[in-house]
KEKOLLUM-322070 format. One line per 4 residues: number of its first residue (from 0); for each residue x, y negated, z negated of N, C-alpha, C. Coordinates in Angstrom, 1 decimal, always signed. Atoms other than C-alpha are relative to their C-alpha. Layout:
N
NUM) X,Y,Z,X,Y,Z,X,Y,Z; ...
This chain:
264
0) -1.1,-0.3,-0.9,-0.7,-2.1,-18.6,+0.6,-1.4,+0.6; -0.6,+1.3,-0.4,+1.7,-5.0,-17.7,+0.0,+0.0,+1.6; -0.1,+0.2,-1.4,+1.6,-6.4,-14.2,+1.5,+0.0,+0.4; -1.4,+0.0,-0.5,+4.7,-6.1,-12.0,+0.6,-1.4,-0.2
4) -0.6,+1.3,+0.1,+7.1,-8.9,-12.7,+0.1,-0.8,+1.3; +0.0,+0.8,-1.2,+7.0,-11.8,-10.2,+1.3,-0.6,+0.4; -1.3,+0.7,-0.3,+10.6,-13.1,-10.4,+1.1,+1.0,+0.2; -1.2,-0.8,-0.3,+13.7,-11.5,-9.0,+1.0,-0.1,-1.2
8) -1.1,+0.1,+0.9,+16.3,-10.6,-11.6,+1.2,-0.7,+0.7; -1.0,+0.9,-0.5,+19.3,-12.9,-11.2,+1.0,+0.7,+1.0; -1.0,-0.7,-0.9,+21.7,-10.3,-9.7,-0.7,+0.4,+1.3; +0.7,-0.4,-1.2,+19.1,-9.0,-7.3,-0.3,-1.3,+0.9
12) +0.2,+1.2,-0.8,+18.3,-12.6,-6.3,+1.3,-0.5,+0.7; -1.3,+0.4,-0.7,+22.0,-13.3,-5.5,+0.2,+0.9,+1.2; -0.2,-0.9,-1.1,+22.2,-10.2,-3.4,-1.0,-0.2,+1.1; +1.0,+0.3,-1.0,+19.0,-11.1,-1.7,+0.3,-1.2,+0.8
16) -0.4,+1.3,-0.7,+20.2,-14.6,-0.9,+1.1,+0.3,+1.0; -1.1,-0.3,-0.9,+23.4,-13.2,+0.6,-0.5,+0.7,+1.2; +0.5,-0.8,-1.1,+21.5,-10.8,+2.8,-0.7,-1.0,+0.9; +0.8,+0.9,-0.8,+19.1,-13.5,+3.9,+0.8,-0.9,+0.9
20) -0.9,+0.9,-0.7,+21.9,-15.8,+4.9,+0.6,+0.6,+1.2; -0.7,-0.7,-1.1,+23.3,-13.2,+7.2,-0.9,+0.3,+1.2; +1.0,-0.4,-1.0,+20.1,-12.7,+9.2,-0.3,-1.2,+0.9; +0.2,+1.1,-0.8,+20.0,-15.0,+12.2,-1.5,-0.3,+0.3
24) +1.4,+0.3,-0.3,+16.7,-16.8,+12.9,-0.1,-1.5,+0.3; +0.3,+1.4,-0.3,+15.2,-20.0,+14.3,-1.1,-0.4,-0.9; +1.1,+0.4,+1.0,+13.2,-21.8,+11.6,-1.3,-0.4,+0.6; +1.2,+0.5,-0.7,+10.7,-23.1,+14.1,-0.9,+1.2,+0.5
28) +0.8,-1.1,-0.5,+9.6,-19.6,+15.1,-0.7,+0.7,-1.2; +0.8,-0.7,+1.1,+6.8,-18.2,+12.9,-0.3,+1.4,+0.4; +0.2,-1.4,-0.2,+6.3,-14.5,+12.4,-1.3,+0.4,-0.7; +1.3,-0.5,+0.5,+3.1,-12.6,+11.7,+0.1,+1.5,-0.3
32) +0.0,-1.3,+0.4,+3.0,-9.4,+9.7,-1.3,+0.5,-0.5; +1.2,-0.7,+0.4,+0.0,-7.1,+9.3,+0.4,+1.1,-0.9; -0.4,-1.0,+0.9,+0.3,-4.9,+6.2,-1.2,+0.6,-0.8; +1.0,-0.6,+0.8,-1.8,-2.4,+4.2,-0.2,-0.8,-1.3
36) +0.4,+0.8,+1.2,-3.7,-4.0,+1.3,+0.8,+0.3,-1.2; -0.7,-0.4,+1.2,-1.8,-2.0,-1.3,+1.4,-0.6,-0.1; -1.3,+0.6,+0.0,+1.4,-3.8,-0.3,+0.0,-1.6,-0.2; +0.2,+1.4,+0.1,+0.0,-7.3,-0.9,+1.0,-0.7,-0.9
40) -0.8,+0.7,+0.9,+2.0,-8.3,-3.9,+1.5,+0.0,+0.4; -1.4,-0.2,-0.3,+5.4,-6.9,-2.9,+0.4,-0.7,+1.3; -0.4,+0.6,-1.3,+5.3,-8.1,+0.7,-0.2,-1.5,-0.1; +0.2,+1.5,+0.2,+4.0,-11.6,-0.3,+1.3,-0.5,-0.6
44) -1.3,+0.5,+0.7,+7.1,-11.9,-2.6,+1.1,+0.0,+1.0; -1.1,-0.1,-0.9,+9.5,-10.7,+0.1,-0.1,-1.0,+1.1; +0.2,+1.0,-1.1,+8.0,-12.9,+2.8,+0.3,-1.4,-0.5; -0.3,+1.3,+0.6,+8.2,-15.9,+0.5,+1.5,-0.2,-0.1
48) -1.5,+0.1,+0.2,+11.9,-15.2,-0.3,+0.7,-0.2,+1.3; -0.6,+0.1,-1.3,+12.7,-14.8,+3.4,-0.2,-1.4,+0.6; +0.2,+1.4,-0.5,+11.1,-18.1,+4.4,+0.7,-1.0,-0.8; -0.6,+1.0,+0.9,+12.5,-19.9,+1.4,+1.5,-0.1,+0.3
52) -1.4,+0.0,-0.3,+16.0,-19.0,+2.6,+0.3,-0.6,+1.3; -0.2,+0.7,-1.3,+15.5,-21.0,+5.8,-0.3,+0.8,+1.2; +0.4,-0.8,-1.1,+14.2,-18.3,+8.0,-1.4,-0.3,+0.4; +1.4,+0.4,-0.4,+10.9,-18.4,+9.9,-1.1,+0.2,-1.1
56) +1.1,-0.2,+0.9,+7.7,-18.8,+8.0,-0.7,+1.3,+0.5; +0.6,-1.3,-0.3,+5.8,-15.5,+7.8,-1.5,-0.1,-0.3; +1.5,-0.1,+0.3,+2.0,-15.3,+8.2,-0.3,+1.4,-0.4; +0.3,-1.4,+0.5,+0.6,-12.3,+6.3,-1.5,+0.3,+0.1
60) +1.4,-0.4,+0.0,-2.7,-10.4,+6.8,+0.0,+1.4,-0.6; +0.1,-1.3,+0.7,-3.6,-7.6,+4.4,-1.5,+0.5,+0.1; +1.3,-0.6,-0.1,-6.5,-5.2,+4.9,+0.3,+1.5,+0.0; -0.2,-1.4,-0.2,-7.1,-1.5,+5.3,+0.8,+0.2,+1.3
64) -0.9,-0.3,-1.2,-4.6,+0.1,+7.8,-0.9,+0.2,+1.2; +0.9,-0.2,-1.1,-7.5,+1.1,+10.0,-0.5,-1.3,+0.6; +0.5,+1.3,-0.5,-8.9,-2.4,+10.2,+1.1,-0.8,+0.7; -1.1,+0.7,-0.6,-5.5,-3.9,+11.0,+0.4,+0.7,+1.4
68) -0.4,-0.7,-1.2,-4.7,-1.2,+13.6,-1.0,-0.3,+1.1; +1.0,+0.3,-1.0,-8.0,-1.9,+15.4,+0.1,-1.4,+0.5; -0.2,+1.4,-0.4,-7.3,-5.6,+15.3,+1.2,-0.1,+1.0; -1.2,+0.0,-0.9,-3.9,-5.0,+16.9,-0.4,+0.6,+1.4
72) +0.4,-0.6,-1.2,-5.5,-2.8,+19.5,-0.8,-1.0,+0.8; +0.8,+1.0,-0.7,-7.9,-5.6,+20.3,+0.7,-1.3,+0.3; -0.7,+1.2,-0.5,-5.1,-8.1,+20.9,+0.4,-1.0,-1.1; -0.4,+1.0,+1.0,-4.4,-9.7,+17.5,+1.5,-0.2,+0.1
76) -1.4,+0.4,-0.2,-1.1,-11.6,+17.7,+1.0,+0.3,-1.1; -0.9,-0.3,+1.1,+0.9,-9.7,+15.1,+1.3,+0.4,+0.6; -1.4,-0.4,-0.4,+4.7,-9.1,+15.3,+0.4,+1.4,-0.5; -0.4,-1.2,+0.7,+5.0,-6.3,+12.8,-1.2,+0.6,-0.7
80) +1.1,-0.7,+0.7,+2.7,-3.7,+11.2,+0.5,+1.0,-1.0; -0.3,-1.0,+1.0,+3.0,-1.7,+8.0,-1.3,+0.7,-0.3; +1.2,-0.8,+0.2,+0.5,+1.1,+7.7,+0.2,+0.8,-1.3; +0.0,-0.8,+1.2,-0.4,+3.0,+4.5,+0.0,+1.5,+0.3
84) -0.1,-1.4,-0.4,-0.2,+6.3,+6.4,+0.6,+0.1,+1.4; -0.5,-0.2,-1.3,+1.3,+7.8,+9.5,-1.1,+0.0,+1.1; +1.1,-0.1,-1.0,-2.1,+8.3,+11.2,-0.3,-1.2,+0.8; +0.3,+1.2,-0.7,-2.8,+4.7,+12.0,+1.1,-0.6,+0.7
88) -1.1,+0.4,-0.8,+0.7,+4.1,+13.1,+0.0,+0.9,+1.3; +0.1,-0.9,-1.2,+0.3,+7.1,+15.4,-1.1,-0.5,+0.9; +1.1,+0.5,-0.8,-2.9,+5.6,+16.6,+0.5,-1.1,+1.0; -0.6,+1.0,-0.9,-1.0,+2.6,+17.9,+1.0,+0.5,+0.9
92) -1.0,-0.6,-0.9,+1.8,+4.7,+19.2,-0.6,+0.7,+1.2; +0.6,-0.7,-1.1,-0.5,+6.8,+21.3,-0.5,-1.0,+1.0; +0.5,+1.1,-0.9,-1.7,+3.5,+22.9,+1.1,-0.9,+0.5; -1.2,+0.7,-0.4,+1.8,+2.3,+23.5,+0.1,-1.4,-0.5
96) +0.1,+1.3,+0.6,+1.3,-0.6,+21.1,+1.1,-0.3,-1.0; -1.1,+0.3,+0.9,+4.5,-0.3,+19.1,+1.3,+0.3,+0.7; -1.3,-0.2,-0.6,+8.2,-0.4,+19.9,+0.6,+1.2,-0.8; -0.2,-1.3,+0.7,+9.0,+3.3,+19.1,+1.3,+0.0,-0.7
100) -1.3,-0.1,+0.6,+12.7,+2.9,+18.3,+0.1,-0.8,-1.3; +0.0,+0.8,+1.2,+11.8,+0.4,+15.5,-0.8,+0.7,-1.1; +0.9,-0.7,+1.0,+9.4,+2.8,+13.7,+0.8,+0.7,-1.1; -0.7,-0.8,+1.1,+10.6,+4.0,+10.3,-0.9,-0.1,-1.2
104) +0.7,+0.0,+1.3,+9.2,+4.7,+6.8,+0.6,-1.0,-0.9; -0.5,+1.0,+0.9,+9.6,+1.7,+4.5,-0.2,+0.3,-1.5; +0.3,-0.3,+1.4,+8.1,+3.1,+1.3,-0.9,+1.2,-0.2; +0.9,-1.1,+0.4,+6.2,+5.8,-0.5,-0.8,-0.4,-1.2
108) +0.9,+0.3,+1.1,+3.5,+5.9,-3.2,-0.5,+1.3,-0.6; +0.6,-1.1,+0.7,+1.6,+8.1,-5.6,-1.5,-0.3,-0.2; +1.4,+0.1,+0.2,-2.1,+8.7,-6.2,-0.4,+0.2,-1.5; +0.3,-0.1,+1.5,-3.6,+8.1,-9.7,-1.5,-0.2,-0.2
112) +1.4,+0.2,+0.5,-7.0,+8.3,-11.5,+0.1,-1.1,-1.0; +0.1,+1.1,+1.0,-7.9,+5.1,-13.3,-1.4,-0.1,-0.6; +1.2,+0.3,+0.7,-10.6,+4.0,-15.7,+0.1,-1.4,-0.5; -0.1,+1.3,+0.6,-11.5,+0.6,-17.1,+0.8,+0.0,-1.3
116) -0.7,+0.1,+1.3,-9.2,-0.5,-19.9,-1.0,+0.0,-1.2; +0.9,-0.1,+1.1,-10.8,+0.4,-23.2,-1.0,+1.1,+0.1; +0.9,-1.1,-0.2,-12.7,+3.3,-21.7,+0.4,+1.2,-1.0; -0.4,-1.2,+0.8,-12.9,+6.4,-24.0,+0.7,+1.1,+0.8
120) -0.7,-1.0,-0.8,-11.4,+8.3,-21.1,+1.4,-0.5,+0.4; -1.3,+0.6,-0.3,-8.2,+6.2,-21.1,+1.2,+0.8,-0.4; -1.2,-0.8,+0.4,-6.1,+8.8,-22.8,+0.6,+0.8,+1.1; -0.6,-0.8,-1.1,-3.6,+10.5,-20.5,-0.5,+1.4,+0.1
124) +0.6,-1.4,-0.3,-4.9,+13.7,-18.9,+0.4,+0.4,+1.4; -0.2,-0.5,-1.3,-4.2,+15.9,-16.0,-1.3,+0.0,+0.8; +1.3,+0.0,-0.8,-6.9,+15.2,-13.3,-0.5,+1.4,+0.3; +0.4,-1.3,-0.3,-6.9,+18.9,-12.6,-0.8,+0.7,-1.1
128) +0.6,-0.6,+1.2,-8.1,+19.7,-16.1,-1.0,-0.9,-0.7; +0.9,+0.9,+0.5,-10.3,+16.8,-16.7,-1.5,+0.5,+0.1; +1.5,-0.3,-0.1,-14.1,+17.2,-17.4,-0.6,-1.1,+0.8; +0.5,+1.0,-0.9,-15.2,+15.3,-14.4,-1.5,-0.2,-0.1
132) +1.5,+0.2,+0.1,-18.9,+16.0,-15.0,-0.3,-0.9,-1.2; +0.2,+0.9,+1.1,-18.6,+14.3,-18.4,+0.4,-1.4,+0.3; -0.6,+1.3,-0.3,-16.5,+11.5,-17.0,-1.1,-0.8,+0.8; +0.9,+0.7,-0.9,-19.2,+10.7,-14.4,-1.5,+0.2,-0.4
136) +1.3,-0.2,+0.5,-22.2,+11.4,-16.6,-0.8,-1.3,+0.0; +0.9,+1.2,+0.1,-25.2,+9.1,-16.7,+0.1,-0.9,+1.2; -0.1,+0.8,-1.2,-24.8,+7.9,-13.1,+1.3,-0.7,+0.2; -1.3,+0.6,-0.1,-21.1,+7.0,-13.5,+0.5,+0.1,+1.5
140) -0.4,+0.0,-1.4,-19.5,+6.1,-10.2,+1.5,+0.2,+0.1; -1.4,-0.1,-0.3,-16.1,+7.0,-8.7,+0.4,-0.8,+1.2; -0.4,+1.0,-1.0,-14.5,+4.2,-6.7,+1.2,+0.6,+0.8; -1.1,-0.4,-0.8,-12.3,+5.2,-3.8,-0.1,-0.6,+1.4
144) +0.1,+0.5,-1.4,-11.4,+4.1,-0.3,-0.9,+0.9,+0.8; +0.8,-0.8,-0.9,-13.7,+5.2,+2.5,+0.9,+1.0,+0.7; -0.9,-1.0,-0.6,-12.1,+8.5,+3.6,+0.0,+0.0,+1.5; +0.1,+0.0,-1.4,-13.3,+7.9,+7.1,+0.9,-1.0,+0.7
148) -0.8,+1.1,-0.5,-11.2,+4.8,+7.5,+1.2,-0.4,-0.8; -1.0,+0.6,+0.9,-9.0,+4.0,+4.5,+1.0,+1.1,-0.4; -0.9,-1.0,+0.4,-5.8,+6.0,+3.9,-0.1,+0.4,-1.4; +0.1,-0.4,+1.5,-6.1,+5.9,+0.1,-1.2,+0.9,-0.2
152) +1.2,-0.8,+0.1,-9.6,+7.3,+0.5,+0.2,+1.4,+0.6; -0.3,-1.3,-0.5,-8.4,+10.1,+2.7,+0.9,+0.8,-0.9; -0.9,-0.7,+1.0,-5.6,+11.0,+0.3,-0.9,+0.5,-1.2; +0.8,-0.3,+1.1,-8.2,+10.9,-2.5,-0.9,+1.2,+0.2
156) +0.9,-1.1,-0.3,-10.7,+13.2,-0.8,+0.8,+1.3,+0.1; -0.8,-1.2,-0.2,-7.9,+15.6,+0.1,+0.4,+0.6,-1.4; -0.4,-0.5,+1.4,-6.8,+15.8,-3.6,-1.2,+0.6,-0.7; +1.2,-0.5,+0.6,-10.4,+16.3,-4.7,-0.4,+1.3,+0.6
160) +0.3,-1.3,-0.7,-10.9,+19.0,-2.1,+1.0,+1.1,-0.5; -1.1,-1.0,+0.5,-7.6,+20.7,-3.2,-0.4,+0.5,-1.4; +0.3,-0.4,+1.4,-8.9,+20.7,-6.8,-1.4,+0.6,-0.1; +1.3,-0.6,-0.1,-12.3,+22.0,-5.6,-1.0,-0.9,-0.8
164) +0.9,+0.9,+0.7,-14.0,+18.9,-7.1,-0.9,-0.8,+0.8; +0.8,+0.9,-0.9,-15.4,+17.2,-4.1,-1.5,+0.3,-0.1; +1.5,-0.2,+0.1,-18.9,+19.0,-4.3,-0.6,-0.6,-1.3; +0.4,+0.6,+1.3,-19.1,+17.8,-7.9,-0.1,-1.5,+0.0
168) -0.1,+1.5,+0.1,-18.1,+14.2,-7.4,-0.6,-0.8,+1.2; +0.4,+0.7,-1.2,-19.3,+13.4,-3.9,-1.2,-0.9,-0.2; +1.2,+0.8,+0.2,-22.7,+12.1,-5.0,+0.3,-1.2,-0.9; -0.4,+1.1,+0.9,-20.9,+9.8,-7.5,+0.9,-1.0,+0.7
172) -1.0,+0.9,-0.7,-18.5,+8.3,-4.9,-0.6,-1.3,+0.5; +0.3,+1.3,-0.7,-18.7,+4.7,-3.9,+1.2,-0.4,+0.8; -1.1,+0.2,-0.9,-16.6,+4.0,-0.9,+0.3,-1.5,+0.2; -0.4,+1.4,-0.2,-14.6,+0.7,-0.6,+0.7,-0.1,+1.3
176) -0.6,+0.3,-1.3,-13.2,-1.0,+2.5,+1.5,+0.0,-0.1; -1.4,-0.2,+0.2,-9.7,-0.9,+1.1,+0.3,+0.4,-1.4; -0.3,-0.5,+1.3,-7.8,+0.3,-1.9,-0.1,-1.1,-1.1; +0.1,+1.1,+0.9,-7.8,-3.1,-3.6,-1.5,-0.2,-0.4
180) +1.4,+0.1,+0.3,-11.6,-3.2,-3.4,-0.4,+1.1,-1.0; +0.3,-1.1,+0.9,-11.7,+0.2,-5.1,+0.5,-0.3,-1.4; -0.5,+0.5,+1.3,-9.5,-1.2,-7.9,-0.9,-1.0,-0.6; +0.9,+1.0,+0.5,-11.9,-4.1,-8.3,-1.2,+0.6,-0.6
184) +1.1,-0.7,+0.5,-14.8,-1.8,-8.8,+0.2,+0.5,-1.4; -0.3,-0.5,+1.3,-13.1,-0.3,-11.8,+0.3,-1.1,-1.0; -0.3,+1.2,+0.8,-11.7,-3.6,-13.1,-1.3,-0.6,-0.6; +1.2,+0.7,+0.4,-15.2,-5.0,-13.3,-1.0,+0.9,-0.7
188) +0.8,-0.9,+0.7,-16.7,-1.9,-14.8,-1.2,+0.5,+0.8; +1.0,-0.5,-0.9,-18.9,-1.2,-11.8,+0.1,+1.5,+0.3; -0.3,-1.4,-0.2,-17.3,+2.2,-11.6,+0.6,+0.6,-1.2; -0.6,-0.6,+1.2,-16.5,+4.6,-14.4,+1.4,+0.4,+0.2
192) -1.4,-0.4,-0.3,-13.3,+5.7,-12.7,+0.3,-0.3,+1.5; -0.4,+0.3,-1.3,-11.4,+5.2,-9.5,+1.3,+0.8,+0.4; -1.2,-0.7,-0.4,-8.7,+6.8,-7.4,+0.7,-1.0,+0.9; -0.8,+1.0,-0.7,-6.0,+4.3,-6.2,+1.5,+0.4,+0.0
196) -1.4,-0.2,+0.1,-2.3,+4.1,-5.6,+0.6,-0.4,-1.3; -0.6,+0.4,+1.2,+0.0,+3.9,-8.6,+0.4,-1.4,-0.1; -0.4,+1.4,-0.1,+1.2,+0.5,-7.4,-1.1,-0.9,-0.3; +1.2,+0.9,+0.3,-2.3,-0.9,-7.5,-0.4,+0.0,-1.5
200) +0.3,+0.0,+1.4,-2.9,+0.3,-11.0,+1.0,-0.8,-0.8; -1.1,+0.7,+0.7,+0.4,-1.2,-12.1,-0.1,-1.5,-0.1; +0.1,+1.4,+0.0,-0.6,-4.7,-11.2,-1.2,-0.5,-0.8; +1.2,+0.4,+0.7,-3.8,-4.7,-13.3,+0.1,+0.3,-1.4
204) +0.2,-0.2,+1.5,-4.3,-5.2,-17.0,-1.4,+0.5,-0.4; +1.4,-0.3,+0.3,-7.9,-4.3,-16.7,-0.3,+1.5,+0.2; +0.3,-1.4,-0.2,-7.5,-0.6,-15.9,+1.1,+0.8,-0.8; -1.0,-1.0,+0.6,-5.7,+2.4,-17.5,+0.1,+1.2,+0.9
208) -0.3,-1.2,-0.8,-4.1,+5.3,-15.7,-0.2,+1.2,-0.9; +0.3,-1.2,+0.7,-5.5,+8.6,-16.8,+1.1,+1.0,+0.4; -1.0,-0.9,-0.5,-3.1,+10.7,-14.7,+0.2,-0.1,+1.5; -0.3,+0.0,-1.4,-1.5,+11.3,-11.4,-0.4,+1.4,+0.6
212) +0.3,-1.2,-0.8,-2.6,+13.8,-8.7,+1.3,+0.6,+0.5; -1.2,-0.7,-0.5,-0.1,+16.4,-7.7,+0.3,-0.4,+1.4; -0.4,+0.3,-1.4,+1.9,+15.4,-4.6,-0.4,+1.1,+1.0; +0.4,-1.1,-0.9,+1.0,+18.8,-3.2,-1.5,+0.1,+0.3
216) +1.4,-0.1,-0.3,-2.7,+18.1,-3.3,-0.4,-0.9,+1.1; +0.3,+0.9,-1.2,-2.5,+15.6,-0.4,+1.2,-0.2,+0.8; -1.2,+0.3,-0.9,-0.3,+14.6,+2.5,+0.9,-1.0,-0.7; -0.9,+1.0,+0.6,+2.8,+12.6,+1.5,-0.5,-1.4,+0.3
220) +0.4,+1.4,-0.2,+1.9,+8.9,+1.0,+1.2,-0.8,+0.4; -1.1,+0.7,-0.5,+4.3,+7.0,+3.2,-0.5,-1.2,+0.8; +0.3,+1.3,-0.6,+4.3,+3.5,+4.7,+0.9,-0.2,+1.2; -0.8,+0.3,-1.2,+5.6,+3.3,+8.3,-0.1,-1.4,+0.4
224) +0.0,+1.3,-0.5,+6.6,+0.0,+9.7,+0.6,+0.0,+1.5; -0.5,+0.1,-1.4,+7.2,-1.0,+13.4,-0.2,-1.3,+0.5; +0.2,+1.2,-0.8,+7.6,-3.9,+15.7,-1.1,+0.3,+1.0; +1.1,-0.2,-0.9,+4.6,-4.3,+17.9,+0.4,-0.3,+1.5
228) -0.3,+0.2,-1.4,+4.8,-4.0,+21.7,-0.2,-1.4,+0.5; +0.2,+1.3,-0.5,+5.4,-7.3,+23.4,+0.6,-1.1,-1.0; -0.5,+1.0,+1.0,+6.9,-8.9,+20.2,+1.4,+0.4,-0.5; -1.4,-0.4,+0.3,+10.4,-7.4,+20.2,+1.0,-1.1,+0.3
232) -0.9,+1.1,-0.2,+12.5,-10.5,+19.8,+0.9,-0.1,-1.2; -1.0,+0.1,+1.0,+15.5,-11.5,+17.7,-0.6,-0.3,-1.4; +0.5,+0.4,+1.3,+13.5,-13.2,+14.9,-0.8,+1.1,-0.6; +0.8,-1.1,+0.6,+11.2,-10.2,+14.5,+0.9,+1.1,-0.5
236) -0.9,-1.0,+0.4,+14.1,-7.8,+14.4,+0.7,-0.4,-1.3; -0.7,+0.5,+1.2,+15.8,-10.0,+11.8,-0.9,+0.2,-1.3; +0.9,-0.3,+1.1,+12.7,-9.8,+9.5,-0.1,+1.5,-0.3; +0.1,-1.4,+0.2,+12.5,-6.1,+10.0,+1.3,+0.5,-0.7
240) -1.3,-0.4,+0.6,+16.2,-5.7,+9.1,-0.1,-0.4,-1.5; +0.1,+0.4,+1.4,+15.5,-7.6,+5.9,-0.9,+0.9,-0.8; +1.0,-0.8,+0.7,+12.4,-5.6,+4.9,+0.6,+1.5,-0.2; -0.6,-1.3,+0.1,+14.5,-2.4,+5.4,+1.3,+0.0,-0.8
244) -1.3,+0.1,+0.7,+17.5,-3.6,+3.4,-0.1,+0.5,-1.5; -0.1,-0.4,+1.4,+18.6,-2.3,+0.0,-0.6,-1.0,-1.0; +0.5,+1.1,+0.9,+17.7,-5.7,-1.6,-1.5,+0.0,+0.0; +1.4,+0.0,-0.1,+14.2,-5.5,-0.3,-0.6,+1.3,-0.7
248) +0.4,-1.2,+0.6,+14.0,-1.9,-1.5,-0.1,-0.2,-1.6; +0.1,+0.2,+1.5,+14.7,-3.1,-5.1,-1.3,-0.8,-0.3; +1.3,+0.7,+0.3,+11.7,-5.5,-4.9,-1.1,+1.0,+0.1; +1.0,-1.0,-0.1,+9.5,-2.7,-3.6,+0.0,+0.9,-1.2
252) -0.1,-0.9,+1.1,+10.8,-0.5,-6.4,-0.6,-0.6,-1.3; +0.6,+0.7,+1.1,+9.8,-3.1,-9.0,-1.5,+0.1,-0.1; +1.5,-0.1,-0.1,+6.2,-2.9,-7.8,-0.4,+1.5,+0.0; +0.4,-1.4,+0.1,+6.3,+0.9,-8.1,+0.1,+0.9,+1.2
256) -0.2,-0.8,-1.3,+7.0,+2.0,-4.5,+1.2,+0.8,-0.1; -1.2,-0.9,-0.1,+9.4,+4.8,-3.9,+0.5,+0.0,+1.4; -0.7,+0.0,-1.3,+11.9,+5.0,-1.1,+0.0,+1.4,+0.6; +0.0,-1.3,-0.6,+11.2,+8.0,+1.2,+1.2,+0.2,+0.9
260) -1.0,-0.3,-1.1,+13.6,+9.7,+3.6,-0.6,-0.6,+1.2; +0.6,+0.7,-1.2,+13.2,+7.4,+6.6,+0.1,+0.8,+1.3; +0.1,-0.7,-1.3,+12.2,+8.7,+10.0,+0.0,-1.0,+1.1; +0.0,+0.9,-1.1,+12.8,+7.1,+13.3,-1.3,+0.1,+0.8
């Protein structure tokens, strides 16, 4: 599977430059964005494009949404937060740690089953009809985010519960600290299979997608973004405006994210 392209197409680049030029900012003011690990590649590209256009440098921190939310709660000096689910944004909202009127959904995603590239299980199949017992035979492990803390893991467990597969696969599950770690388990062959976001699978040539889980088997996968309390200033709003722009949406789309109906 080919990784997502790293360069903006020329027309998109021109539109992006025009938008960036219209966003006021002071170059000496640095911004800090905390974002879910699954957004690493897309957000890194967008932040680099933003800074390269003469806007503030953007510091980025990627990890599980739960880890980042707890760091914010403990006073980490972030300006913006992108969570891989609504629960951890709600967690900060309940503690009055976000600027409520800035909260909106920036992207959506899908959940897929992956195996190492070259695996005999690499042929496309519906996870609902797969022989999971055979897939995980001989001690095979299933990599997924820790459902107690990691949004991707919680979505994965919900999907497996929906398919009545959790009792069968639970003893084979290996829990990762974030979805990229789950991807790595499969890439290195330490796990026979894994459940990750479709965008994570798309950036790796070392895994194959077996199939997608039905959207009805788990809560909608959405990524809310918000300015953090105490950090609502012009430069931060400018970067938020850019991240929510149609031009930024095109970049997110190239990495496989979908654009949900946004909520305030």
